[in-house]
PDB file of N, CA, C and O in Angstrom, chain B, residues numbered from 101:
ATOM      1  N   UNK B 101     113.450  89.024  91.057  1.00  0.00           N
ATOM      2  CA  UNK B 101     114.335  89.577  91.512  1.00  0.00           C
ATOM      3  C   UNK B 101     114.853  89.251  92.839  1.00  0.00           C
ATOM      4  O   UNK B 101     113.790  88.928  93.368  1.00  0.00           O
ATOM      5  N   UNK B 102     115.749  89.107  93.761  1.00  0.00           N
ATOM      6  CA  UNK B 102     116.060  88.743  94.759  1.00  0.00           C
ATOM      7  C   UNK B 102     117.037  89.774  95.473  1.00  0.00           C
ATOM      8  O   UNK B 102     118.066  90.154  94.915  1.00  0.00           O
ATOM      9  N   UNK B 103     116.676  90.186  96.682  1.00  0.00           N
ATOM     10  CA  UNK B 103     117.674  90.697  97.556  1.00  0.00           C
ATOM     11  C   UNK B 103     117.325  90.373  98.963  1.00  0.00           C
ATOM     12  O   UNK B 103     116.270  89.861  99.339  1.00  0.00           O
ATOM     13  N   UNK B 104     118.384  90.751  99.732  1.00  0.00           N
ATOM     14  CA  UNK B 104     118.661  90.291 101.202  1.00  0.00           C
ATOM     15  C   UNK B 104     117.745  91.347 101.781  1.00  0.00           C
ATOM     16  O   UNK B 104     117.173  92.348 101.349  1.00  0.00           O
ATOM     17  N   UNK B 105     117.823  90.833 102.716  1.00  0.00           N
ATOM     18  CA  UNK B 105     116.314  91.689 103.593  1.00  0.00           C
ATOM     19  C   UNK B 105     117.237  92.618 104.869  1.00  0.00           C
ATOM     20  O   UNK B 105     116.731  92.993 105.927  1.00  0.00           O
ATOM     21  N   UNK B 106     118.561  92.836 104.487  1.00  0.00           N
ATOM     22  CA  UNK B 106     119.300  93.833 105.456  1.00  0.00           C
ATOM     23  C   UNK B 106     119.793  94.683 104.834  1.00  0.00           C
ATOM     24  O   UNK B 106     119.839  94.426 103.631  1.00  0.00           O
ATOM     25  N   UNK B 107     120.343  95.950 105.229  1.00  0.00           N
ATOM     26  CA  UNK B 107     120.765  97.005 104.765  1.00  0.00           C
ATOM     27  C   UNK B 107     122.515  96.617 103.813  1.00  0.00           C
ATOM     28  O   UNK B 107     123.038  95.555 103.474  1.00  0.00           O
ATOM     29  N   UNK B 108     122.779  97.527 103.725  1.00  0.00           N
ATOM     30  CA  UNK B 108     124.261  97.573 102.558  1.00  0.00           C
ATOM     31  C   UNK B 108     125.101  97.587 103.655  1.00  0.00           C
ATOM     32  O   UNK B 108     126.155  96.989 103.438  1.00  0.00           O
ATOM     33  N   UNK B 109     124.975  98.160 104.982  1.00  0.00           N
ATOM     34  CA  UNK B 109     126.273  98.167 106.025  1.00  0.00           C
ATOM     35  C   UNK B 109     127.594  98.740 105.490  1.00  0.00           C
ATOM     36  O   UNK B 109     128.657  98.136 105.350  1.00  0.00           O
ATOM     37  N   UNK B 110     127.292 100.149 105.194  1.00  0.00           N
ATOM     38  CA  UNK B 110     128.356 101.195 104.660  1.00  0.00           C
ATOM     39  C   UNK B 110     129.383 101.045 105.967  1.00  0.00           C
ATOM     40  O   UNK B 110     130.585 101.035 105.702  1.00  0.00           O
ATOM     41  N   UNK B 111     129.029 100.943 107.181  1.00  0.00           N
ATOM     42  CA  UNK B 111     130.029 100.653 108.171  1.00  0.00           C
ATOM     43  C   UNK B 111     131.447  99.819 108.053  1.00  0.00           C
ATOM     44  O   UNK B 111     132.616 100.111 108.303  1.00  0.00           O
ATOM     45  N   UNK B 112     130.626  98.362 107.432  1.00  0.00           N
ATOM     46  CA  UNK B 112     131.953  97.626 107.245  1.00  0.00           C
ATOM     47  C   UNK B 112     132.189  96.982 105.502  1.00  0.00           C
ATOM     48  O   UNK B 112     132.604  95.877 105.154  1.00  0.00           O
ATOM     49  N   UNK B 113     131.858  97.853 104.874  1.00  0.00           N
ATOM     50  CA  UNK B 113     131.909  97.864 103.512  1.00  0.00           C
ATOM     51  C   UNK B 113     133.668  97.698 102.955  1.00  0.00           C
ATOM     52  O   UNK B 113     134.533  98.573 102.912  1.00  0.00           O
ATOM     53  N   UNK B 114     133.743  96.437 102.629  1.00  0.00           N
ATOM     54  CA  UNK B 114     135.418  96.588 102.079  1.00  0.00           C
ATOM     55  C   UNK B 114     136.096  96.141 103.221  1.00  0.00           C
ATOM     56  O   UNK B 114     137.283  96.406 103.412  1.00  0.00           O
ATOM     57  N   UNK B 115     135.410  95.474 103.994  1.00  0.00           N
ATOM     58  CA  UNK B 115     136.216  95.010 105.177  1.00  0.00           C
ATOM     59  C   UNK B 115     136.536  93.621 104.943  1.00  0.00           C
ATOM     60  O   UNK B 115     137.682  93.213 105.127  1.00  0.00           O
ATOM     61  N   UNK B 116     135.507  92.789 104.509  1.00  0.00           N
ATOM     62  CA  UNK B 116     135.532  91.395 104.474  1.00  0.00           C
ATOM     63  C   UNK B 116     134.956  90.763 105.659  1.00  0.00           C
ATOM     64  O   UNK B 116     135.342  89.644 106.000  1.00  0.00           O
ATOM     65  N   UNK B 117     133.879  91.527 106.444  1.00  0.00           N
ATOM     66  CA  UNK B 117     133.610  90.904 107.748  1.00  0.00           C
ATOM     67  C   UNK B 117     131.828  90.704 107.659  1.00  0.00           C
ATOM     68  O   UNK B 117     131.147  90.449 108.653  1.00  0.00           O
ATOM     69  N   UNK B 118     131.332  90.860 106.415  1.00  0.00           N
ATOM     70  CA  UNK B 118     129.899  90.904 106.725  1.00  0.00           C
ATOM     71  C   UNK B 118     129.602  89.192 106.512  1.00  0.00           C
ATOM     72  O   UNK B 118     130.353  88.429 105.905  1.00  0.00           O
ATOM     73  N   UNK B 119     128.309  88.821 107.179  1.00  0.00           N
ATOM     74  CA  UNK B 119     127.982  87.499 106.923  1.00  0.00           C
ATOM     75  C   UNK B 119     127.061  87.483 105.670  1.00  0.00           C
ATOM     76  O   UNK B 119     126.081  88.219 105.559  1.00  0.00           O
ATOM     77  N   UNK B 120     127.512  86.464 104.616  1.00  0.00           N
ATOM     78  CA  UNK B 120     126.965  86.380 103.367  1.00  0.00           C
ATOM     79  C   UNK B 120     125.657  85.816 103.345  1.00  0.00           C
ATOM     80  O   UNK B 120     124.893  85.827 102.380  1.00  0.00           O
ATOM     81  N   UNK B 121     125.428  85.278 104.573  1.00  0.00           N
ATOM     82  CA  UNK B 121     123.988  84.361 104.613  1.00  0.00           C
ATOM     83  C   UNK B 121     122.951  84.846 103.857  1.00  0.00           C
ATOM     84  O   UNK B 121     122.550  84.287 102.836  1.00  0.00           O
ATOM     85  N   UNK B 122     122.390  86.104 104.418  1.00  0.00           N
ATOM     86  CA  UNK B 122     121.592  86.755 103.619  1.00  0.00           C
ATOM     87  C   UNK B 122     121.241  86.652 102.011  1.00  0.00           C
ATOM     88  O   UNK B 122     120.198  86.255 101.493  1.00  0.00           O
ATOM     89  N   UNK B 123     122.409  87.121 101.408  1.00  0.00           N
ATOM     90  CA  UNK B 123     122.572  87.192 100.165  1.00  0.00           C
ATOM     91  C   UNK B 123     122.412  86.003  99.649  1.00  0.00           C
ATOM     92  O   UNK B 123     121.614  85.993  98.712  1.00  0.00           O
ATOM     93  N   UNK B 124     122.937  84.871  99.953  1.00  0.00           N
ATOM     94  CA  UNK B 124     122.758  83.305  99.602  1.00  0.00           C
ATOM     95  C   UNK B 124     121.756  82.839  99.643  1.00  0.00           C
ATOM     96  O   UNK B 124     121.368  82.144  98.703  1.00  0.00           O
ATOM     97  N   UNK B 125     120.958  83.067 100.791  1.00  0.00           N
ATOM     98  CA  UNK B 125     119.721  82.679 101.181  1.00  0.00           C
ATOM     99  C   UNK B 125     118.650  82.737 100.132  1.00  0.00           C
ATOM    100  O   UNK B 125     117.942  81.823  99.709  1.00  0.00           O
ATOM    101  N   UNK B 126     118.696  84.538  99.663  1.00  0.00           N
ATOM    102  CA  UNK B 126     117.698  85.252  98.875  1.00  0.00           C
ATOM    103  C   UNK B 126     117.819  84.430  97.391  1.00  0.00           C
ATOM    104  O   UNK B 126     116.867  84.181  96.652  1.00  0.00           O
ATOM    105  N   UNK B 127     119.242  84.073  97.150  1.00  0.00           N
ATOM    106  CA  UNK B 127     119.381  83.129  95.735  1.00  0.00           C
ATOM    107  C   UNK B 127     118.614  81.888  95.978  1.00  0.00           C
ATOM    108  O   UNK B 127     117.733  81.504  95.207  1.00  0.00           O
ATOM    109  N   UNK B 128     119.039  81.115  97.314  1.00  0.00           N
ATOM    110  CA  UNK B 128     118.199  80.081  97.428  1.00  0.00           C
ATOM    111  C   UNK B 128     116.466  80.289  97.487  1.00  0.00           C
ATOM    112  O   UNK B 128     115.856  79.495  96.771  1.00  0.00           O
ATOM    113  N   UNK B 129     115.951  80.891  97.964  1.00  0.00           N
ATOM    114  CA  UNK B 129     114.804  81.118  97.871  1.00  0.00           C
ATOM    115  C   UNK B 129     114.091  81.592  96.476  1.00  0.00           C
ATOM    116  O   UNK B 129     112.945  81.406  96.066  1.00  0.00           O
ATOM    117  N   UNK B 130     115.111  82.214  95.955  1.00  0.00           N
ATOM    118  CA  UNK B 130     114.551  82.485  94.381  1.00  0.00           C
ATOM    119  C   UNK B 130     114.557  80.901  93.751  1.00  0.00           C
ATOM    120  O   UNK B 130     113.530  80.372  93.324  1.00  0.00           O
ATOM    121  N   UNK B 131     115.500  80.430  93.762  1.00  0.00           N
ATOM    122  CA  UNK B 131     115.543  79.135  92.721  1.00  0.00           C
ATOM    123  C   UNK B 131     114.488  78.323  93.152  1.00  0.00           C
ATOM    124  O   UNK B 131     113.658  77.843  92.380  1.00  0.00           O
ATOM    125  N   UNK B 132     114.497  78.124  94.609  1.00  0.00           N
ATOM    126  CA  UNK B 132     113.307  77.379  95.109  1.00  0.00           C
ATOM    127  C   UNK B 132     111.809  78.029  94.447  1.00  0.00           C
ATOM    128  O   UNK B 132     111.020  77.395  93.747  1.00  0.00           O
ATOM    129  N   UNK B 133     111.704  79.139  94.783  1.00  0.00           N
ATOM    130  CA  UNK B 133     110.161  79.333  93.926  1.00  0.00           C
ATOM    131  C   UNK B 133     110.085  79.432  92.458  1.00  0.00           C
ATOM    132  O   UNK B 133     109.001  79.388  91.878  1.00  0.00           O
ATOM    133  N   UNK B 134     111.356  79.581  91.763  1.00  0.00           N
ATOM    134  CA  UNK B 134     111.789  79.458  90.396  1.00  0.00           C
ATOM    135  C   UNK B 134     111.238  78.039  89.848  1.00  0.00           C
ATOM    136  O   UNK B 134     110.587  77.762  88.841  1.00  0.00           O
ATOM    137  N   UNK B 135     111.835  77.117  91.077  1.00  0.00           N
ATOM    138  CA  UNK B 135     111.499  75.648  90.525  1.00  0.00           C
ATOM    139  C   UNK B 135     110.175  75.157  90.578  1.00  0.00           C
ATOM    140  O   UNK B 135     109.713  74.406  89.720  1.00  0.00           O
ATOM    141  N   UNK B 136     109.429  75.644  91.760  1.00  0.00           N
ATOM    142  CA  UNK B 136     108.294  75.205  92.079  1.00  0.00           C
ATOM    143  C   UNK B 136     106.988  75.733  90.931  1.00  0.00           C
ATOM    144  O   UNK B 136     105.962  75.231  90.472  1.00  0.00           O
ATOM    145  N   UNK B 137     107.590  76.793  90.829  1.00  0.00           N
ATOM    146  CA  UNK B 137     106.442  77.955  89.585  1.00  0.00           C
ATOM    147  C   UNK B 137     106.414  77.318  88.725  1.00  0.00           C
ATOM    148  O   UNK B 137     105.355  76.814  88.352  1.00  0.00           O
ATOM    149  N   UNK B 138     107.786  77.078  87.988  1.00  0.00           N
ATOM    150  CA  UNK B 138     107.943  76.442  86.771  1.00  0.00           C
ATOM    151  C   UNK B 138     108.213  74.997  86.580  1.00  0.00           C
ATOM    152  O   UNK B 138     108.636  74.500  85.536  1.00  0.00           O
ATOM    153  N   UNK B 139     107.919  74.334  87.727  1.00  0.00           N
ATOM    154  CA  UNK B 139     108.162  73.027  87.713  1.00  0.00           C
ATOM    155  C   UNK B 139     109.784  72.342  87.252  1.00  0.00           C
ATOM    156  O   UNK B 139     110.020  71.188  86.893  1.00  0.00           O
ATOM    157  N   UNK B 140     110.671  73.404  87.398  1.00  0.00           N
ATOM    158  CA  UNK B 140     111.940  73.038  87.153  1.00  0.00           C
ATOM    159  C   UNK B 140     113.005  71.930  88.239  1.00  0.00           C
ATOM    160  O   UNK B 140     113.718  72.279  89.179  1.00  0.00           O
ATOM    161  N   UNK B 141     112.820  70.803  87.792  1.00  0.00           N
ATOM    162  CA  UNK B 141     113.632  69.914  89.086  1.00  0.00           C
ATOM    163  C   UNK B 141     114.967  70.705  89.193  1.00  0.00           C
ATOM    164  O   UNK B 141     115.281  71.076  90.324  1.00  0.00           O
ATOM    165  N   UNK B 142     115.814  71.016  88.129  1.00  0.00           N
ATOM    166  CA  UNK B 142     117.111  71.520  88.405  1.00  0.00           C
ATOM    167  C   UNK B 142     117.441  72.652  89.696  1.00  0.00           C
ATOM    168  O   UNK B 142     118.213  72.711  90.653  1.00  0.00           O
ATOM    169  N   UNK B 143     116.339  73.509  89.080  1.00  0.00           N
ATOM    170  CA  UNK B 143     116.059  74.793  89.795  1.00  0.00           C
ATOM    171  C   UNK B 143     115.782  74.372  91.627  1.00  0.00           C
ATOM    172  O   UNK B 143     116.298  74.924  92.599  1.00  0.00           O
ATOM    173  N   UNK B 144     114.811  73.237  91.601  1.00  0.00           N
ATOM    174  CA  UNK B 144     114.520  72.907  93.152  1.00  0.00           C
ATOM    175  C   UNK B 144     115.932  72.208  93.622  1.00  0.00           C
ATOM    176  O   UNK B 144     116.532  72.504  94.655  1.00  0.00           O
ATOM    177  N   UNK B 145     116.301  71.327  92.764  1.00  0.00           N
ATOM    178  CA  UNK B 145     117.756  70.704  93.744  1.00  0.00           C
ATOM    179  C   UNK B 145     118.723  71.732  93.794  1.00  0.00           C
ATOM    180  O   UNK B 145     119.565  71.628  94.686  1.00  0.00           O
ATOM    181  N   UNK B 146     118.780  72.555  93.149  1.00  0.00           N
ATOM    182  CA  UNK B 146     120.056  73.767  93.145  1.00  0.00           C
ATOM    183  C   UNK B 146     119.590  74.310  94.546  1.00  0.00           C
ATOM    184  O   UNK B 146     120.504  74.615  95.313  1.00  0.00           O
ATOM    185  N   UNK B 147     118.561  74.441  94.901  1.00  0.00           N
ATOM    186  CA  UNK B 147     118.182  75.220  96.006  1.00  0.00           C
ATOM    187  C   UNK B 147     118.280  74.464  97.300  1.00  0.00           C
ATOM    188  O   UNK B 147     118.702  74.814  98.402  1.00  0.00           O
ATOM    189  N   UNK B 148     117.688  73.134  96.792  1.00  0.00           N
ATOM    190  CA  UNK B 148     118.014  72.661  98.021  1.00  0.00           C
ATOM    191  C   UNK B 148     119.265  72.212  98.611  1.00  0.00           C
ATOM    192  O   UNK B 148     119.407  72.066  99.825  1.00  0.00           O
ATOM    193  N   UNK B 149     120.461  71.925  97.468  1.00  0.00           N
ATOM    194  CA  UNK B 149     121.758  71.958  97.991  1.00  0.00           C
ATOM    195  C   UNK B 149     122.199  73.341  98.410  1.00  0.00           C
ATOM    196  O   UNK B 149     123.132  73.559  99.184  1.00  0.00           O
ATOM    197  N   UNK B 150     121.551  74.127  97.912  1.00  0.00           N
ATOM    198  CA  UNK B 150     122.315  75.345  98.798  1.00  0.00           C
ATOM    199  C   UNK B 150     121.792  75.311  99.932  1.00  0.00           C
ATOM    200  O   UNK B 150     122.435  75.776 100.873  1.00  0.00           O
ATOM    201  N   UNK B 151     120.691  74.839 100.116  1.00  0.00           N
ATOM    202  CA  UNK B 151     120.115  75.071 101.861  1.00  0.00           C
ATOM    203  C   UNK B 151     120.811  74.292 102.616  1.00  0.00           C
ATOM    204  O   UNK B 151     121.191  74.727 103.703  1.00  0.00           O
ATOM    205  N   UNK B 152     121.130  72.985 102.218  1.00  0.00           N
ATOM    206  CA  UNK B 152     121.805  72.133 103.007  1.00  0.00           C
ATOM    207  C   UNK B 152     123.756  72.696 103.093  1.00  0.00           C
ATOM    208  O   UNK B 152     124.503  72.629 104.070  1.00  0.00           O
ATOM    209  N   UNK B 153     124.022  73.137 101.882  1.00  0.00           N
ATOM    210  CA  UNK B 153     125.461  73.666 102.526  1.00  0.00           C
ATOM    211  C   UNK B 153     125.752  74.669 103.216  1.00  0.00           C
ATOM    212  O   UNK B 153     126.844  74.804 103.768  1.00  0.00           O
ATOM    213  N   UNK B 154     124.683  75.609 103.279  1.00  0.00           N
ATOM    214  CA  UNK B 154     124.685  76.633 104.235  1.00  0.00           C
ATOM    215  C   UNK B 154     124.011  75.913 105.902  1.00  0.00           C
ATOM    216  O   UNK B 154     124.322  76.446 106.967  1.00  0.00           O
ATOM    217  N   UNK B 155     123.358  75.034 105.860  1.00  0.00           N
ATOM    218  CA  UNK B 155     122.911  74.720 107.122  1.00  0.00           C
ATOM    219  C   UNK B 155     124.179  73.712 107.695  1.00  0.00           C
ATOM    220  O   UNK B 155     124.494  73.730 108.886  1.00  0.00           O
ATOM    221  N   UNK B 156     124.851  72.849 106.712  1.00  0.00           N
ATOM    222  CA  UNK B 156     126.218  72.208 107.116  1.00  0.00           C
ATOM    223  C   UNK B 156     127.257  73.325 107.519  1.00  0.00           C
ATOM    224  O   UNK B 156     127.814  73.156 108.604  1.00  0.00           O
ATOM    225  N   UNK B 157     127.527  74.239 106.921  1.00  0.00           N
ATOM    226  CA  UNK B 157     128.565  75.545 107.288  1.00  0.00           C
ATOM    227  C   UNK B 157     128.211  75.761 108.812  1.00  0.00           C
ATOM    228  O   UNK B 157     128.987  75.750 109.768  1.00  0.00           O
ATOM    229  N   UNK B 158     126.884  75.956 108.800  1.00  0.00           N
ATOM    230  CA  UNK B 158     126.526  76.652 110.155  1.00  0.00           C
ATOM    231  C   UNK B 158     126.540  75.607 111.170  1.00  0.00           C
ATOM    232  O   UNK B 158     126.582  76.066 112.312  1.00  0.00           O
ATOM    233  N   UNK B 159     126.516  74.324 111.087  1.00  0.00           N
ATOM    234  CA  UNK B 159     126.474  73.449 111.973  1.00  0.00           C
ATOM    235  C   UNK B 159     127.719  72.982 112.572  1.00  0.00           C
ATOM    236  O   UNK B 159     127.902  72.485 113.683  1.00  0.00           O
ATOM    237  N   UNK B 160     128.713  73.287 111.435  1.00  0.00           N
ATOM    238  CA  UNK B 160     130.649  72.721 111.516  1.00  0.00           C
ATOM    239  C   UNK B 160     130.696  73.961 112.322  1.00  0.00           C
ATOM    240  O   UNK B 160     131.384  73.626 113.287  1.00  0.00           O
ATOM    241  N   UNK B 161     130.368  75.174 112.482  1.00  0.00           N
ATOM    242  CA  UNK B 161     130.892  76.336 113.175  1.00  0.00           C
ATOM    243  C   UNK B 161     132.418  76.675 113.128  1.00  0.00           C
ATOM    244  O   UNK B 161     133.069  77.220 114.020  1.00  0.00           O
ATOM    245  N   UNK B 162     132.815  76.281 112.017  1.00  0.00           N
ATOM    246  CA  UNK B 162     134.224  76.577 111.642  1.00  0.00           C
ATOM    247  C   UNK B 162     134.483  77.742 110.681  1.00  0.00           C
ATOM    248  O   UNK B 162     135.426  78.533 110.675  1.00  0.00           O
ATOM    249  N   UNK B 163     133.462  77.662 109.902  1.00  0.00           N
ATOM    250  CA  UNK B 163     133.937  79.030 109.227  1.00  0.00           C
ATOM    251  C   UNK B 163     132.427  80.028 109.179  1.00  0.00           C
ATOM    252  O   UNK B 163     131.690  80.127 108.198  1.00  0.00           O
ATOM    253  N   UNK B 164     132.265  80.588 110.295  1.00  0.00           N
ATOM    254  CA  UNK B 164     131.310  81.322 110.556  1.00  0.00           C
ATOM    255  C   UNK B 164     132.256  83.027 110.877  1.00  0.00           C
ATOM    256  O   UNK B 164     133.415  83.295 111.193  1.00  0.00           O
ATOM    257  N   UNK B 165     130.954  83.894 110.572  1.00  0.00           N
ATOM    258  CA  UNK B 165     131.822  85.281 110.550  1.00  0.00           C
ATOM    259  C   UNK B 165     131.498  85.519 111.706  1.00  0.00           C
ATOM    260  O   UNK B 165     130.602  84.800 112.148  1.00  0.00           O
ATOM    261  N   UNK B 166     131.979  86.413 112.485  1.00  0.00           N
ATOM    262  CA  UNK B 166     131.957  87.309 113.736  1.00  0.00           C
ATOM    263  C   UNK B 166     130.761  87.275 114.404  1.00  0.00           C
ATOM    264  O   UNK B 166     130.672  86.793 115.533  1.00  0.00           O
ATOM    265  N   UNK B 167     129.848  87.733 113.817  1.00  0.00           N
ATOM    266  CA  UNK B 167     128.281  88.015 114.101  1.00  0.00           C
ATOM    267  C   UNK B 167     127.507  86.491 114.867  1.00  0.00           C
ATOM    268  O   UNK B 167     126.616  86.415 115.713  1.00  0.00           O
ATOM    269  N   UNK B 168     128.217  85.506 114.216  1.00  0.00           N
ATOM    270  CA  UNK B 168     127.727  83.981 114.561  1.00  0.00           C
ATOM    271  C   UNK B 168     128.698  83.509 115.289  1.00  0.00           C
ATOM    272  O   UNK B 168     128.875  82.300 115.145  1.00  0.00           O
ATOM    273  N   UNK B 169     129.480  84.112 116.118  1.00  0.00           N
ATOM    274  CA  UNK B 169     130.666  83.887 116.934  1.00  0.00           C
ATOM    275  C   UNK B 169     131.932  83.206 116.498  1.00  0.00           C
ATOM    276  O   UNK B 169     132.648  82.547 117.252  1.00  0.00           O
ATOM    277  N   UNK B 170     132.168  83.436 115.122  1.00  0.00           N
ATOM    278  CA  UNK B 170     133.058  82.770 114.477  1.00  0.00           C
ATOM    279  C   UNK B 170     134.410  83.783 114.058  1.00  0.00           C
ATOM    280  O   UNK B 170     134.356  84.931 114.499  1.00  0.00           O
ATOM    281  N   UNK B 171     135.506  83.433 113.301  1.00  0.00           N
ATOM    282  CA  UNK B 171     136.488  84.487 113.165  1.00  0.00           C
ATOM    283  C   UNK B 171     136.586  84.494 111.783  1.00  0.00           C
ATOM    284  O   UNK B 171     137.487  85.194 111.319  1.00  0.00           O
ATOM    285  N   UNK B 172     135.744  83.771 110.869  1.00  0.00           N
ATOM    286  CA  UNK B 172     136.082  84.106 109.361  1.00  0.00           C
ATOM    287  C   UNK B 172     135.777  85.097 108.741  1.00  0.00           C
ATOM    288  O   UNK B 172     135.169  85.897 109.452  1.00  0.00           O
ATOM    289  N   UNK B 173     135.989  85.572 107.247  1.00  0.00           N
ATOM    290  CA  UNK B 173     135.859  86.752 106.947  1.00  0.00           C
ATOM    291  C   UNK B 173     134.401  86.105 105.995  1.00  0.00           C
ATOM    292  O   UNK B 173     133.937  84.965 106.016  1.00  0.00           O
ATOM    293  N   UNK B 174     133.907  87.410 105.145  1.00  0.00           N
ATOM    294  CA  UNK B 174     132.927  87.102 104.293  1.00  0.00           C
ATOM    295  C   UNK B 174     133.268  85.748 102.992  1.00  0.00           C
ATOM    296  O   UNK B 174     132.605  84.768 102.653  1.00  0.00           O
ATOM    297  N   UNK B 175     134.524  86.255 102.565  1.00  0.00           N
ATOM    298  CA  UNK B 175     135.226  85.100 101.698  1.00  0.00           C
ATOM    299  C   UNK B 175     134.875  83.650 101.870  1.00  0.00           C
ATOM    300  O   UNK B 175     134.269  82.857 101.150  1.00  0.00           O
ATOM    301  N   UNK B 176     135.530  83.537 103.226  1.00  0.00           N
ATOM    302  CA  UNK B 176     135.962  82.443 103.989  1.00  0.00           C
ATOM    303  C   UNK B 176     134.649  81.586 104.377  1.00  0.00           C
ATOM    304  O   UNK B 176     134.617  80.370 104.569  1.00  0.00           O
ATOM    305  N   UNK B 177     133.543  82.526 104.449  1.00  0.00           N
ATOM    306  CA  UNK B 177     132.116  81.482 104.798  1.00  0.00           C
ATOM    307  C   UNK B 177     131.842  81.251 103.648  1.00  0.00           C
ATOM    308  O   UNK B 177     131.250  80.205 103.380  1.00  0.00           O
ATOM    309  N   UNK B 178     132.219  82.226 102.578  1.00  0.00           N
ATOM    310  CA  UNK B 178     130.977  81.773 101.270  1.00  0.00           C
ATOM    311  C   UNK B 178     131.769  80.571 100.269  1.00  0.00           C
ATOM    312  O   UNK B 178     131.387  79.816  99.375  1.00  0.00           O
ATOM    313  N   UNK B 179     132.744  80.778 100.775  1.00  0.00           N
ATOM    314  CA  UNK B 179     133.885  79.917 100.206  1.00  0.00           C
ATOM    315  C   UNK B 179     133.504  78.399 100.869  1.00  0.00           C
ATOM    316  O   UNK B 179     133.539  77.437 100.102  1.00  0.00           O
ATOM    317  N   UNK B 180     133.168  78.199 102.184  1.00  0.00           N
ATOM    318  CA  UNK B 180     132.935  76.982 102.605  1.00  0.00           C
ATOM    319  C   UNK B 180     131.535  76.604 102.522  1.00  0.00           C
ATOM    320  O   UNK B 180     131.222  75.417 102.608  1.00  0.00           O
ATOM    321  N   UNK B 181     130.744  77.435 102.377  1.00  0.00           N
ATOM    322  CA  UNK B 181     129.445  77.163 101.749  1.00  0.00           C
ATOM    323  C   UNK B 181     129.466  76.456 100.340  1.00  0.00           C
ATOM    324  O   UNK B 181     128.935  75.394 100.014  1.00  0.00           O
ATOM    325  N   UNK B 182     130.050  77.129  99.764  1.00  0.00           N
ATOM    326  CA  UNK B 182     130.420  76.577  98.065  1.00  0.00           C
ATOM    327  C   UNK B 182     131.008  75.411  97.878  1.00  0.00           C
ATOM    328  O   UNK B 182     130.753  74.704  96.903  1.00  0.00           O
ATOM    329  N   UNK B 183     131.994  75.043  98.947  1.00  0.00           N
ATOM    330  CA  UNK B 183     132.602  73.213  98.943  1.00  0.00           C
ATOM    331  C   UNK B 183     131.396  72.502  99.556  1.00  0.00           C
ATOM    332  O   UNK B 183     131.271  71.334  99.187  1.00  0.00           O
ATOM    333  N   UNK B 184     130.553  72.926 100.348  1.00  0.00           N
ATOM    334  CA  UNK B 184     129.734  72.198 100.884  1.00  0.00           C
ATOM    335  C   UNK B 184     128.325  71.985  99.631  1.00  0.00           C
ATOM    336  O   UNK B 184     127.567  71.016  99.672  1.00  0.00           O
ATOM    337  N   UNK B 185     128.253  72.791  98.880  1.00  0.00           N
ATOM    338  CA  UNK B 185     127.155  72.512  97.818  1.00  0.00           C
ATOM    339  C   UNK B 185     127.853  71.971  97.204  1.00  0.00           C
ATOM    340  O   UNK B 185     127.287  71.194  96.435  1.00  0.00           O
ATOM    341  N   UNK B 186     129.059  71.984  97.132  1.00  0.00           N
ATOM    342  CA  UNK B 186     129.945  70.907  95.736  1.00  0.00           C
ATOM    343  C   UNK B 186     129.974  69.717  96.359  1.00  0.00           C
ATOM    344  O   UNK B 186     129.975  68.869  95.467  1.00  0.00           O
ATOM    345  N   UNK B 187     130.000  69.173  97.467  1.00  0.00           N
ATOM    346  CA  UNK B 187     129.815  67.812  97.982  1.00  0.00           C
ATOM    347  C   UNK B 187     128.371  66.992  97.863  1.00  0.00           C
ATOM    348  O   UNK B 187     128.179  65.791  98.050  1.00  0.00           O
ATOM    349  N   UNK B 188     127.324  68.128  97.454  1.00  0.00           N
ATOM    350  CA  UNK B 188     126.076  67.572  97.309  1.00  0.00           C
ATOM    351  C   UNK B 188     125.965  67.175  95.528  1.00  0.00           C
ATOM    352  O   UNK B 188     125.528  66.095  95.132  1.00  0.00           O
ATOM    353  N   UNK B 189     126.399  68.157  94.714  1.00  0.00           N
ATOM    354  CA  UNK B 189     126.134  68.308  93.410  1.00  0.00           C
ATOM    355  C   UNK B 189     127.130  67.165  92.499  1.00  0.00           C
ATOM    356  O   UNK B 189     127.054  67.122  91.271  1.00  0.00           O
TER     357      UNK B 189
END
């Protein structure tokens, strides 16, 4: 089971302004753990691709949510991370 370490943010629910980083990184950490625990190289590779994709998007500063100084919405930042991951696989 994986979950982000933040609350549900009901004050911004449905507005598309939440930062998806914590949820994405929760999945990344789960895949990394599963890969190491079960010696599954595909899970480990997926975790590494996710980490690299997130780092790339944050470093580029083009698709960041407001809390990170950008103007992107949740979907925009998530889509940018998916695209960055797609570049790796």
